[in-house]
C-alpha positions in Angstrom: 23.5 30.8 -3.0 22.8 27.0 -2.3 21.7 25.2 -5.5 17.9 24.2 -5.4 17.6 20.6 -4.7 15.9 19.8 -7.9 18.7 21.4 -10.0 21.2 19.4 -8.0 19.5 16.3 -8.3 19.4 16.8 -12.2 22.9 17.6 -12.4 24.2 14.6 -10.4 21.7 12.3 -12.5 23.2 13.8 -15.7 26.8 13.5 -14.4 26.1 9.7 -13.8 25.4 8.9 -17.4 28.4 10.8 -18.9 29.3 11.4 -21.7 25.9 13.0 -22.4 25.0 14.2 -25.8 24.0 18.1 -25.9 20.7 17.2 -27.2 20.0 14.7 -24.4 20.0 17.4 -21.6 16.8 17.2 -19.5 14.7 20.3 -20.3 13.9 20.5 -16.6 17.6 21.3 -15.8 17.7 24.0 -18.5 14.4 25.4 -17.3 15.7 25.6 -13.7 18.6 27.4 -14.7 16.7 29.9 -16.8 14.4 30.5 -13.8 17.5 31.2 -11.6 19.0 33.6 -14.2 15.9 35.5 -14.7 15.1 35.7 -10.9 18.5 36.8 -10.0 18.6 39.4 -12.8 21.9 38.2 -14.3 22.8 39.3 -17.6 24.9 37.6 -20.3 28.4 38.4 -19.1 27.4 37.6 -15.5 26.0 34.4 -16.7 29.3 33.2 -18.2 31.1 33.8 -14.8 28.3 31.8 -13.1 28.7 28.8 -15.5 32.4 29.0 -15.5 32.2 28.7 -11.5 29.6 26.2 -11.6 31.7 23.9 -13.9 34.8 24.4 -11.6 32.5 23.3 -8.6 31.1 20.3 -10.4 34.5 19.3 -11.5 33.8 19.6 -15.3 36.5 20.5 -17.9 36.3 20.7 -21.7 37.2 17.6 -23.7 40.6 17.2 -25.0 41.1 18.6 -28.4 41.6 16.1 -31.0 44.3 16.8 -33.7 42.5 17.6 -36.9 45.4 17.7 -39.3 47.2 14.9 -40.9 51.0 14.0 -40.1 53.1 15.7 -42.8 56.1 14.2 -44.4 59.6 15.7 -43.9 61.2 17.0 -47.1 63.6 13.8 -46.9 60.6 11.5 -46.8 58.8 13.3 -49.4 61.7 13.1 -51.8 62.2 9.3 -51.0 58.3 8.9 -51.7 58.7 10.5 -55.0 61.8 8.5 -56.0 60.0 5.4 -55.1 56.8 6.3 -56.9 58.7 7.4 -60.0 60.6 4.1 -60.0 57.5 2.1 -60.3 
C-alpha cells in the first residue's frame, strides 16, 4: 500500500526538524494516520505491527537509553573513603 502524499510530506517535514518533541507533532499527521487505521479496519495489535514496519521503512529507531544510576564505589574505595573521612 502506497503512503498518501500528504502523509508522506508531513513525515518528511517532521524528519527534517529532528529531534521532535512529542507535543510538537503536526495534528494533520496523526489525523491522517487515524483515518488510514479506521478505513483499513486495523485493530490495536495490527497497528503495532504497522507502526513497527513504518518506523523501519523510515529509518527510525529508539533513542539510546541513558544510564540512570550512579557509579558505585568498590569495597576497597569505600574503605579508603571512610578512612579518609574519619581522619579529618
